[in-house]
C-alpha positions as CSV (number, residue, x, y, z in Angstrom):
1,X,-25.5,12.6,-14.9
2,X,-24.3,8.9,-14.8
3,X,-20.5,8.4,-15.4
4,X,-20.0,5.6,-17.9
5,X,-17.0,3.4,-17.5
6,X,-15.5,1.9,-20.7
7,X,-12.0,1.1,-22.6
8,X,-8.8,2.4,-20.8
9,X,-7.3,3.8,-24.4
10,X,-9.5,6.9,-24.3
11,X,-7.3,8.6,-22.5
12,X,-3.3,8.5,-22.1
13,X,-1.5,7.4,-18.9
14,X,0.0,9.8,-16.8
15,X,0.7,10.3,-12.9
16,X,-1.4,13.2,-13.0
17,X,-4.0,12.1,-15.3
18,X,-7.8,11.8,-13.5
19,X,-9.1,9.7,-16.0
20,X,-6.6,6.9,-16.0
21,X,-3.8,6.9,-13.0
22,X,-4.8,5.8,-9.5
23,X,-2.5,8.3,-8.0
24,X,-5.6,10.4,-8.3
25,X,-7.9,7.7,-7.3
26,X,-9.7,7.4,-10.6
27,X,-10.8,3.6,-11.6
28,X,-10.8,3.6,-15.0
29,X,-11.2,6.1,-17.9
30,X,-14.9,7.6,-19.1
31,X,-16.5,7.4,-22.4
32,X,-19.7,7.6,-24.5
33,X,-21.7,4.7,-23.8
34,X,-22.2,2.4,-27.6
35,X,-24.9,0.6,-28.4
36,X,-25.2,-3.3,-27.0
37,X,-24.5,-5.8,-30.3
38,X,-25.3,-9.2,-30.7
39,X,-22.0,-11.7,-30.1
40,X,-21.9,-14.9,-31.7
41,X,-23.3,-18.2,-29.9
42,X,-19.8,-19.2,-29.5
43,X,-18.6,-16.2,-27.6
44,X,-22.0,-16.0,-25.7
45,X,-20.2,-17.5,-22.8
46,X,-19.9,-16.8,-19.0
47,X,-15.9,-16.7,-19.3
48,X,-16.4,-14.2,-22.4
49,X,-18.7,-12.1,-20.6
50,X,-16.2,-11.5,-17.7
51,X,-13.3,-10.8,-20.2
52,X,-15.5,-8.2,-22.2
53,X,-16.5,-6.6,-18.6
54,X,-12.8,-6.2,-17.5
55,X,-11.6,-4.8,-21.2
56,X,-14.6,-2.9,-20.5
57,X,-13.2,-1.2,-17.5
58,X,-9.8,-0.8,-18.3
59,X,-7.9,-4.2,-17.8
60,X,-6.1,-5.6,-20.7
61,X,-3.6,-7.8,-18.6
62,X,-4.9,-10.6,-16.1
63,X,-2.3,-12.2,-13.8
64,X,-2.8,-15.7,-13.2
65,X,-1.6,-19.1,-11.7
66,X,-3.2,-22.0,-13.5
67,X,-5.3,-24.6,-11.8
68,X,-7.4,-27.8,-12.7
69,X,-10.5,-25.5,-11.4
70,X,-9.4,-22.4,-13.6
71,X,-8.2,-24.1,-16.8
72,X,-11.5,-23.4,-19.0
73,X,-12.1,-20.3,-17.7
74,X,-8.4,-19.1,-19.0
75,X,-9.2,-20.5,-22.4
76,X,-12.1,-18.0,-22.8
77,X,-10.4,-15.0,-20.9
78,X,-7.6,-15.2,-23.4
79,X,-9.9,-15.8,-26.1
80,X,-10.9,-12.3,-25.4
81,X,-8.8,-9.9,-28.1
82,X,-8.5,-7.0,-25.6
83,X,-7.3,-9.4,-22.9
84,X,-3.8,-10.5,-22.5
85,X,-2.7,-13.4,-19.6
86,X,0.4,-12.9,-17.4
87,X,1.2,-16.1,-16.2
88,X,2.4,-15.6,-12.6
89,X,5.1,-18.0,-10.6
90,X,2.8,-17.9,-7.5
91,X,-0.4,-16.8,-6.7
92,X,0.8,-14.1,-3.9
93,X,2.9,-12.4,-6.8
94,X,-0.2,-12.6,-9.2
95,X,-2.1,-10.8,-6.7
96,X,0.8,-8.2,-5.8
97,X,0.8,-7.4,-9.5
98,X,-2.7,-6.9,-9.7
99,X,-2.0,-4.7,-7.0
100,X,0.8,-2.9,-8.8
101,X,-1.3,-2.8,-12.1
102,X,-4.5,-1.2,-10.3
103,X,-2.2,1.8,-8.9
104,X,-1.1,2.5,-12.4
105,X,-4.3,1.6,-14.5
106,X,-7.0,2.3,-11.7
107,X,-8.1,-1.3,-11.2
108,X,-6.4,-5.1,-11.6
109,X,-7.3,-8.3,-11.6
110,X,-6.0,-11.7,-11.3
111,X,-7.1,-15.6,-11.7
112,X,-6.3,-18.3,-9.2
113,X,-7.5,-21.9,-8.6
114,X,-9.8,-23.2,-5.7
115,X,-8.7,-22.8,-1.7
116,X,-5.1,-23.5,-2.6
117,X,-4.7,-20.6,-5.2
118,X,-7.5,-18.4,-3.3
119,X,-5.4,-19.1,0.5
120,X,-2.3,-18.3,-1.5
121,X,-3.2,-15.1,-3.0
122,X,-5.3,-13.6,-0.1
123,X,-2.1,-12.1,1.4
124,X,-1.9,-9.6,-1.3
125,X,-5.5,-9.0,-1.5
126,X,-5.6,-7.8,2.0
127,X,-2.7,-5.2,1.2
128,X,-5.0,-4.1,-1.9
129,X,-7.7,-3.6,0.9
130,X,-5.8,-1.5,3.0
131,X,-4.6,0.7,0.2
132,X,-7.9,1.1,-1.2
133,X,-7.7,-0.4,-4.8
134,X,-10.4,-1.7,-7.2
135,X,-8.9,-5.2,-7.5
136,X,-11.1,-8.1,-9.0
137,X,-10.0,-11.5,-7.5
138,X,-11.5,-14.5,-9.8
139,X,-11.2,-17.9,-8.6
140,X,-11.9,-21.2,-10.4
141,X,-14.2,-23.3,-8.2
142,X,-15.6,-26.5,-8.1
143,X,-17.8,-28.3,-10.3
144,X,-21.6,-26.9,-9.7
145,X,-22.7,-30.1,-9.3
146,X,-20.4,-30.9,-6.5
147,X,-22.3,-28.2,-4.1
148,X,-24.4,-29.1,-1.4
149,X,-23.7,-33.1,-2.2
150,X,-21.6,-34.1,0.8
151,X,-18.8,-35.0,-1.4
152,X,-15.1,-34.0,-0.2
153,X,-12.9,-32.3,-2.9
154,X,-9.0,-32.1,-3.4
155,X,-7.7,-28.8,-3.3
156,X,-9.8,-28.2,0.1
157,X,-9.0,-29.1,3.8
158,X,-11.1,-32.3,3.7
159,X,-14.6,-31.3,4.5
160,X,-17.7,-31.3,2.4
161,X,-18.4,-27.7,3.4
162,X,-16.7,-25.5,0.4
163,X,-17.2,-22.1,2.0
164,X,-13.8,-21.7,3.7
165,X,-12.3,-19.8,1.2
166,X,-15.3,-17.7,0.8
167,X,-15.3,-17.0,4.5
168,X,-11.5,-16.0,4.3
169,X,-12.5,-13.5,1.5
170,X,-15.1,-11.8,3.3
171,X,-13.0,-9.9,5.6
172,X,-10.7,-8.4,3.0
173,X,-13.3,-7.6,0.0
174,X,-16.0,-5.3,0.0
175,X,-18.1,-7.7,-2.3
176,X,-18.1,-11.7,-2.8
177,X,-20.1,-13.5,-5.7
178,X,-20.1,-17.4,-5.7
179,X,-21.4,-18.0,-9.3
180,X,-22.8,-21.7,-9.8
181,X,-25.9,-21.1,-11.7
182,X,-25.9,-19.4,-14.7
183,X,-29.1,-17.8,-14.3
184,X,-27.6,-15.2,-12.1
185,X,-24.2,-14.9,-13.2
186,X,-24.6,-12.0,-15.3
187,X,-26.0,-10.1,-12.2
188,X,-23.3,-11.4,-10.1
189,X,-20.6,-10.7,-12.0
190,X,-21.9,-7.1,-12.9
191,X,-22.3,-6.0,-9.3
192,X,-19.2,-7.4,-8.2
193,X,-17.1,-5.5,-10.7
194,X,-19.3,-1.9,-10.0
195,X,-18.6,-2.9,-6.2
196,X,-15.5,-2.7,-6.6
197,X,-15.1,0.3,-8.7
198,X,-17.6,2.2,-6.7
199,X,-15.8,1.0,-3.0
200,X,-12.4,1.2,-4.8
201,X,-11.8,-2.1,-3.1
202,X,-10.9,-5.3,-4.0
203,X,-14.0,-7.7,-4.9
204,X,-14.0,-11.9,-5.0
205,X,-15.7,-13.6,-7.7
206,X,-15.7,-17.8,-8.0
207,X,-16.7,-19.2,-10.9
208,X,-17.6,-22.9,-11.2
209,X,-15.1,-24.9,-13.4
210,X,-18.3,-26.5,-15.5
211,X,-20.0,-22.9,-16.4
212,X,-17.3,-20.7,-17.7
213,X,-17.7,-22.1,-21.4
214,X,-21.5,-22.6,-21.2
215,X,-23.6,-20.2,-23.6
216,X,-26.4,-18.6,-21.8
217,X,-28.9,-16.3,-23.5
218,X,-27.5,-13.4,-20.5
219,X,-24.3,-13.2,-23.0
220,X,-25.8,-13.1,-26.2
221,X,-25.3,-9.3,-26.4
222,X,-22.2,-7.1,-25.7
223,X,-22.8,-6.0,-22.3
224,X,-23.8,-2.2,-22.1
225,X,-20.5,-0.2,-20.2
226,X,-21.2,-0.1,-16.6
227,X,-23.5,3.1,-15.3
228,X,-22.3,4.3,-11.9
229,X,-24.3,7.2,-10.1
230,X,-21.6,9.8,-9.1
231,X,-21.2,10.2,-5.1
232,X,-22.8,13.8,-4.7
233,X,-22.3,16.2,-1.6
234,X,-25.1,17.3,0.7
235,X,-25.2,20.6,-0.7
236,X,-26.7,22.5,2.9
237,X,-23.7,20.3,4.9
238,X,-21.1,21.5,2.3
239,X,-21.7,25.0,2.7
240,X,-21.9,24.9,6.2
241,X,-18.7,22.7,6.6
242,X,-17.0,25.3,4.1
243,X,-18.2,28.3,6.2
244,X,-16.9,26.9,9.5
245,X,-13.4,25.9,8.2
246,X,-12.9,29.0,6.2
247,X,-13.8,31.0,9.7
248,X,-11.3,28.5,11.3
249,X,-8.4,28.9,8.7
250,X,-8.8,32.4,8.5
251,X,-8.3,33.7,12.1
252,X,-5.1,31.7,12.0
253,X,-1.9,33.2,11.5
254,X,0.2,30.5,9.9
255,X,-2.1,27.8,8.8
256,X,-0.7,24.6,6.5
257,X,-2.0,22.0,4.0
258,X,-1.1,18.3,4.6
259,X,-2.1,15.6,1.8
260,X,-2.7,12.0,2.8
261,X,-3.0,8.8,1.3
262,X,-6.9,8.8,0.7
263,X,-6.6,11.7,-1.6
264,X,-6.1,8.8,-4.1
265,X,-9.3,7.0,-3.5
266,X,-11.2,10.3,-3.0
267,X,-10.3,11.5,-6.6
268,X,-9.1,14.8,-4.8
269,X,-5.4,15.3,-6.0
270,X,-6.5,18.2,-8.3
271,X,-8.6,19.9,-5.9
272,X,-6.3,19.8,-3.2
273,X,-3.4,21.5,-5.5
274,X,-6.1,24.0,-6.3
275,X,-6.6,24.7,-3.1
276,X,-3.2,25.3,-2.1
277,X,-2.7,27.3,-5.3
278,X,-5.6,29.5,-4.0
279,X,-4.6,30.1,-0.5
280,X,-0.8,30.4,-0.5
281,X,-0.6,27.9,2.5
282,X,2.6,25.6,2.7
283,X,1.8,22.3,0.9
284,X,3.2,19.2,2.7
285,X,2.5,15.6,2.5
286,X,2.3,12.0,4.8
287,X,4.9,9.8,3.7
288,X,2.2,7.2,2.1
289,X,0.8,10.2,-0.2
290,X,4.1,10.8,-1.9
291,X,3.7,10.9,-5.7
292,X,0.2,12.0,-5.2
293,X,1.2,16.1,-5.3
294,X,3.2,17.4,-7.7
295,X,6.5,18.2,-5.9
296,X,7.6,21.3,-7.9
297,X,4.6,22.9,-6.5
298,X,5.9,26.8,-5.4
299,X,4.9,26.3,-1.8
300,X,5.7,22.6,-1.5
301,X,7.7,21.9,1.7
302,X,8.1,18.0,1.8
303,X,7.1,14.9,4.0
304,X,5.7,15.6,7.1
305,X,6.6,12.4,9.2
306,X,6.9,13.9,12.6
307,X,10.6,13.3,14.1
308,X,12.2,12.0,10.7
309,X,10.5,14.3,8.1
310,X,12.2,16.1,5.5
311,X,14.2,19.0,6.6
312,X,12.5,21.7,8.1
313,X,9.0,20.6,7.2
314,X,8.1,19.2,10.5
315,X,8.9,22.3,12.6
316,X,6.5,24.2,10.0
317,X,4.0,22.0,10.7
318,X,3.9,21.3,14.2
319,X,4.5,25.1,15.1
320,X,1.5,26.1,13.1
321,X,-1.5,27.3,14.6
322,X,-3.9,25.3,12.1
323,X,-3.6,22.9,9.9
324,X,-5.7,21.0,7.1
325,X,-5.0,17.4,6.6
326,X,-6.8,16.1,3.6
327,X,-7.1,12.2,3.5
328,X,-4.6,11.1,6.6
329,X,-4.0,7.7,7.9
330,X,-2.6,8.3,11.5
331,X,-1.0,4.7,12.3
332,X,1.6,3.7,14.3
333,X,3.9,3.6,11.4
334,X,2.8,7.1,9.8
335,X,2.8,8.6,13.3
336,X,6.6,7.2,13.9
337,X,5.3,5.2,17.1
338,X,2.7,7.9,18.1
339,X,4.9,10.8,18.6
340,X,3.4,13.4,16.5
341,X,3.4,16.8,18.0
342,X,0.3,17.9,16.8
343,X,-3.4,18.9,18.8
344,X,-6.6,17.8,17.6
345,X,-8.0,21.3,18.5
346,X,-5.9,23.0,15.7
347,X,-6.5,20.6,13.3
348,X,-9.1,20.2,10.2
349,X,-9.5,16.4,9.0
350,X,-10.8,15.8,5.6
351,X,-11.9,12.4,4.9
352,X,-13.4,10.9,1.6
353,X,-17.0,11.9,2.7
354,X,-16.7,13.8,6.2
355,X,-15.0,16.9,7.6
356,X,-14.0,17.3,11.6
357,X,-13.1,20.7,12.5
358,X,-11.0,20.7,15.6
359,X,-13.0,19.0,18.7
360,X,-16.4,19.6,16.9
361,X,-18.4,20.1,14.8
362,X,-18.4,17.4,12.2
363,X,-19.8,17.5,8.8
364,X,-20.9,14.2,7.0
365,X,-22.0,13.4,3.3
366,X,-19.4,15.7,1.8
367,X,-17.1,14.8,-0.9
368,X,-13.5,15.7,-0.3
369,X,-13.0,17.1,-3.4
370,X,-16.1,19.4,-3.6
371,X,-15.0,20.5,0.0
372,X,-11.6,21.2,-0.9
373,X,-12.3,23.2,-4.3
374,X,-15.3,24.9,-2.4
375,X,-12.8,26.0,0.4
376,X,-10.2,27.8,-2.1
377,X,-13.0,29.8,-3.1
378,X,-13.8,31.1,0.3
379,X,-10.0,31.1,2.1
380,X,-8.1,34.5,2.4
381,X,-4.2,34.2,0.9
382,X,-2.1,33.7,3.9
383,X,1.5,33.1,3.0
384,X,3.0,33.5,6.4
385,X,3.6,29.6,7.3
386,X,5.7,29.4,3.9
387,X,7.8,32.9,4.4
388,X,8.4,31.5,7.8
389,X,9.7,28.3,5.9
390,X,11.4,30.0,3.1
391,X,13.6,31.8,5.9
392,X,14.7,29.1,8.1
393,X,15.6,26.7,5.1
394,X,19.1,25.5,4.4
395,X,19.4,23.3,1.1
396,X,20.6,19.8,2.0
397,X,24.3,19.0,1.2
398,X,25.5,16.1,-1.0
399,X,27.0,13.1,0.4
400,X,31.0,12.9,1.1
401,X,32.7,12.1,-1.9
402,X,34.0,8.6,-2.0
403,X,37.5,7.8,-2.4
404,X,38.4,5.7,-5.3
405,X,37.3,2.2,-4.9
406,X,36.0,2.8,-1.5
407,X,33.2,0.4,-0.7
408,X,29.8,1.8,-1.4
409,X,27.4,3.8,0.9
410,X,23.6,3.8,0.5
411,X,23.3,7.5,0.7
412,X,25.8,7.9,-2.6
413,X,23.6,5.0,-4.4
414,X,20.3,7.0,-3.9
415,X,22.1,10.1,-5.1
416,X,22.8,8.6,-8.2
417,X,19.0,7.1,-8.4
418,X,17.9,10.7,-8.0
419,X,19.8,11.6,-10.9
420,X,17.9,8.9,-13.3
421,X,14.6,10.2,-12.3
422,X,12.1,11.9,-15.3
423,X,8.6,11.8,-16.0
424,X,9.5,8.8,-18.0
425,X,10.4,6.7,-15.0
426,X,8.3,5.5,-12.0
427,X,9.6,4.4,-8.1
428,X,8.7,1.5,-6.5
429,X,10.0,1.0,-2.9
430,X,10.2,-1.8,-1.1
431,X,9.2,-2.0,2.7
432,X,12.4,-1.5,4.9
433,X,15.2,1.1,4.4
434,X,14.0,2.0,0.7
435,X,10.9,3.5,2.4
436,X,12.8,6.5,4.1
437,X,15.6,6.6,1.2
438,X,13.3,7.0,-1.5
439,X,11.0,9.4,0.2
440,X,14.1,11.7,0.4
441,X,14.0,11.4,-3.5
442,X,12.7,14.3,-5.3
443,X,10.2,13.3,-7.9
444,X,10.2,15.3,-10.9
445,X,6.5,16.2,-12.4
446,X,5.0,13.1,-14.3
447,X,7.6,10.4,-12.2
448,X,5.3,7.7,-10.5
449,X,5.9,6.7,-7.1
450,X,4.4,3.6,-5.0
451,X,5.0,2.0,-2.3
452,X,2.8,-0.1,0.3
453,X,2.7,1.4,3.9
454,X,-0.5,0.3,5.6
455,X,0.0,-2.9,5.0
456,X,4.1,-3.4,4.9
457,X,4.2,-6.7,3.3
458,X,8.0,-7.5,2.7
459,X,8.2,-8.7,-0.9
460,X,5.5,-6.8,-2.4
461,X,7.5,-4.6,-4.6
462,X,8.5,-7.6,-6.9
463,X,5.1,-8.2,-8.3
464,X,4.1,-5.0,-8.1
465,X,6.8,-4.0,-10.1
466,X,5.9,-6.6,-12.4
467,X,1.9,-5.1,-12.4
468,X,3.0,-1.8,-12.8
469,X,5.6,-2.1,-15.6
470,X,3.1,-4.3,-17.7
471,X,0.4,-1.3,-17.0
472,X,2.5,1.6,-18.3
473,X,5.1,0.2,-20.7
474,X,5.8,3.6,-21.7
475,X,7.4,4.6,-18.3
476,X,10.7,3.0,-17.0
477,X,10.3,1.3,-13.6
478,X,13.3,1.7,-11.1
479,X,12.5,-0.8,-8.0
480,X,14.5,-0.4,-4.7
481,X,14.5,-3.8,-3.1
482,X,16.3,-5.3,0.0
483,X,17.7,-8.8,-0.1
484,X,15.4,-9.9,2.9
485,X,11.9,-9.1,1.0
486,X,13.6,-10.2,-2.4
487,X,14.0,-13.6,-0.8
488,X,10.2,-13.5,-0.4
489,X,8.9,-12.9,-4.0
490,X,12.5,-13.8,-6.5
491,X,10.5,-15.9,-8.9
492,X,8.5,-13.1,-10.8
493,X,11.8,-11.4,-12.0
494,X,10.8,-14.6,-14.4
495,X,7.8,-13.2,-15.8
496,X,9.3,-9.7,-16.1
497,X,11.6,-10.8,-18.6
498,X,8.9,-13.2,-20.0
499,X,7.3,-10.3,-20.9
500,X,10.0,-8.3,-22.1
501,X,9.9,-5.6,-19.5
502,X,12.6,-3.0,-18.9
503,X,12.7,-2.5,-15.1
504,X,15.7,-1.2,-13.5
505,X,16.1,-3.5,-10.3
506,X,18.3,-2.0,-7.3
507,X,18.9,-5.1,-5.0
508,X,20.7,-3.8,-2.0
509,X,22.4,-6.5,-0.4
510,X,23.1,-5.8,3.4
511,X,22.4,-9.1,4.8
512,X,19.5,-9.2,6.7
513,X,16.1,-7.6,7.9
514,X,17.7,-4.1,8.2
515,X,14.3,-2.7,8.9
516,X,13.5,-5.4,11.9
517,X,17.2,-5.0,13.1
518,X,16.1,-1.3,14.1
519,X,13.1,-2.1,15.8
520,X,14.2,-5.3,17.4
521,X,17.6,-6.8,16.6
522,X,18.0,-10.6,16.9
523,X,19.9,-13.8,15.2
524,X,16.5,-14.1,13.0
525,X,17.2,-11.2,11.2
526,X,20.0,-12.3,9.6
527,X,19.6,-14.2,6.4
528,X,21.5,-16.6,3.9
529,X,23.3,-14.5,1.3
530,X,22.4,-15.6,-2.3
531,X,24.3,-15.0,-5.4
532,X,21.9,-12.9,-6.5
533,X,22.9,-11.9,-9.9
534,X,23.6,-16.0,-10.2
535,X,20.1,-16.6,-9.7
536,X,18.8,-13.8,-12.0
537,X,20.9,-15.0,-14.7
538,X,19.6,-18.7,-13.9
539,X,16.1,-17.3,-14.4
540,X,17.2,-15.6,-17.7
541,X,18.8,-19.1,-18.8
542,X,19.5,-17.2,-22.4
543,X,15.7,-16.2,-23.0
544,X,14.8,-12.8,-23.2
545,X,16.8,-9.7,-22.8
546,X,17.9,-9.7,-19.2
547,X,21.4,-7.9,-18.2
548,X,22.7,-8.4,-14.4
549,X,26.0,-7.0,-12.8
550,X,27.5,-6.4,-9.1
551,X,28.5,-3.1,-7.4
552,X,30.8,-2.9,-4.9
553,X,32.0,1.1,-5.3
554,X,30.7,4.0,-6.6
555,X,32.6,3.7,-9.9
556,X,31.0,0.3,-10.6
557,X,27.8,2.0,-9.7
558,X,28.4,5.0,-12.5
559,X,29.1,2.3,-15.3
560,X,26.5,0.2,-14.2
561,X,23.8,2.9,-14.9
562,X,25.7,3.9,-18.0
563,X,25.0,1.0,-19.2
564,X,21.3,0.2,-18.0
565,X,20.4,3.6,-19.4
566,X,22.6,3.3,-22.6
567,X,23.5,0.0,-24.4
568,X,21.0,-2.3,-22.4
569,X,17.9,0.4,-22.2
570,X,15.7,-2.4,-23.6
571,X,16.6,-4.8,-21.0
572,X,15.4,-5.8,-18.0
573,X,18.6,-4.9,-15.7
574,X,19.4,-6.1,-12.1
575,X,21.9,-4.5,-9.9
576,X,23.1,-6.0,-7.1
577,X,24.5,-3.6,-4.8
578,X,26.8,-4.6,-1.9
579,X,27.0,-2.5,1.0
580,X,27.5,-2.8,4.8
581,X,25.0,-4.4,6.9
582,X,24.7,-1.2,9.3
583,X,24.7,1.1,6.8
584,X,21.3,2.7,7.2
585,X,19.3,5.8,6.9
586,X,19.5,8.2,10.0
587,X,15.6,8.2,9.6
588,X,15.1,4.5,9.6
589,X,17.5,4.6,13.1
590,X,15.2,7.3,14.8
591,X,11.7,6.0,13.5
592,X,13.2,2.2,14.7
593,X,13.7,3.1,18.1
594,X,10.2,5.0,18.3
595,X,8.4,2.0,17.0
596,X,10.5,0.0,18.9
597,X,9.1,1.9,22.1
598,X,5.6,1.8,21.0
599,X,5.4,-1.9,20.3
600,X,7.1,-2.1,24.1
601,X,4.5,-0.5,26.0
602,X,3.9,-2.5,29.1
603,X,0.5,-3.7,29.8
604,X,-2.2,-1.1,31.3
605,X,-2.8,-2.8,34.9
606,X,-6.3,-1.2,34.8
607,X,-7.0,-3.2,31.7
608,X,-6.9,-6.7,33.1
609,X,-9.8,-8.4,30.6
610,X,-11.1,-11.9,30.8
611,X,-14.1,-11.7,28.5
612,X,-13.7,-8.8,26.5
613,X,-11.1,-9.0,23.6
614,X,-11.8,-6.3,21.5
615,X,-9.2,-3.3,22.7
616,X,-9.7,-0.9,19.5
617,X,-10.4,2.5,19.9
618,X,-14.2,3.4,19.1
619,X,-14.0,6.9,19.8
620,X,-16.2,8.3,16.6
621,X,-13.5,10.5,16.0
622,X,-10.2,9.0,17.2
623,X,-7.2,10.9,17.1
624,X,-4.6,8.3,17.4
625,X,-1.3,10.6,17.3
626,X,0.3,11.3,20.8
627,X,0.0,15.6,21.3
628,X,2.3,14.5,25.0
629,X,2.8,10.7,25.8
630,X,0.2,11.2,29.3
631,X,-2.4,12.6,26.9
632,X,-2.5,9.5,24.7
633,X,-2.6,7.2,27.5
634,X,-5.5,9.4,28.9
635,X,-7.4,9.2,25.3
636,X,-6.9,5.4,25.7
637,X,-7.8,4.8,29.2
638,X,-10.9,7.2,28.7
639,X,-12.4,4.8,25.6
640,X,-11.3,1.7,26.9
641,X,-12.3,1.7,30.3
642,X,-15.8,2.3,29.1
643,X,-15.6,-0.7,26.6
644,X,-14.4,-3.7,29.7
645,X,-17.4,-5.7,30.1
646,X,-15.7,-7.9,33.3
647,X,-12.7,-6.9,35.2
648,X,-10.7,-8.5,37.5
């Protein structure tokens, strides 16, 4: 049966609700199709059709920066009763906001102008692509009469070829539509949006500036809700994969489960938890999957992140004789510089549409959620590994008690942030030491959690916080942002205030790019100190609800949190936390040294290529995590020697 994509209010927002929240991979909600109705001629325009389509899939807010090529389009978008325009300070933040919105709603949208706006938002779209987020990037394009005329337009690089922006977007979107004729506009727009939903990736739609307000017969009726054919598993392959996996795991003595970030795009979080319930294995997550799995699960053992894992988690995972990874991404960051102590022959790797067992066999055309559910019905219950964990587990201690007026320590700050969390909050962690400190937070059921690990663009959290808070106003967002990252995208605190958001921002002021210091230090990692509260006060300018304060000790922090959650609970609260420049988590120190070592590997003398530049692994089943250093090196040499076309 086809899946109908419809209005978001068919179900409430919840961090564990499959129909609305992208933490479980949903792109929109399900509803019954409704009869198509005739619209008035004045509303039968391209712009209004696009607006109605966005509302249908659950987008009720668009993030925009106006420019002369998109102004008429914006007129028609904001004329749609169900759509609100959120004007941003720059295109990069508009893209980040659409990213954050998509994480909470399942799909987001931004609107910018041609080339100067498009290339500015491109970085944010690339980040959304890396995180598998459905996002519709809409660009107001040149007048349709200017295509193919050899004219040179403003907002371009001075060439009559208008395709530069399109070519840039081709590598970071799954579909591109250039709408410069009304006759095929309906088809192009619908194909783009439905492709974004099906592929869970961003798409690019360029609309000529003179077409948005023009009526056309193809827009004369309310669009019928999208009908997306559901993906189905190959049943024979599914049965074979389940049989092989069950035999593999049932013969193990102490198997474990590890969830990865692709649980979201595979819509498989519930199936993964059901598998954990059935089999009794200990349950861990990769760092980029934090928040996807309920941490109050009785067999949850924390974050598996190699040498910087939750205490006792790595010991259980790496000592297991079998491990099932559901939706993992093994990159240099998540593998702590390729230093995970894992063996491929012990692993079952489950990707959204593929299962690989050990060194083989592999099974394709199998949906992750189908495989996990079927496997849960076949496995014998085995709690040995969890019992081992329970025996060795020692509860974590608390930070040393601060002396009166002692300078505030970061571990004390996060102890108090922990106490703020509930089902009515969500955490946004910026790239930097907040990654590691926020990983240690224990999330109550229903508490949202988001960070951008694969792309790791500093400054992402400001725009993402804006978008996430706009998408789920019933939650209070707690954003942990370093001073260096904040300087990249600070302006859109203005947009948060303008839209009455109640976010609490902890600005951690330690005087520089701390995460980069721990990878490779240099004078370029020291930044100019700002009066951050003064800046936000200037942005506030007496309009809207905003409260700021600086804290230097625990007593001031406690008072600030009490105010932010009490008298100022309906305000945007900006708390500047001043800490020592060398006050970092121990996890960052370890991670930084290992990533530095990975970055500093000398060139392999056997790979002196002159004519072949693609040095990416083409192993059909890449295993890019070092079991041992020499094993990783042998793996690299094996596949790259074969690829070199000409060597000296």
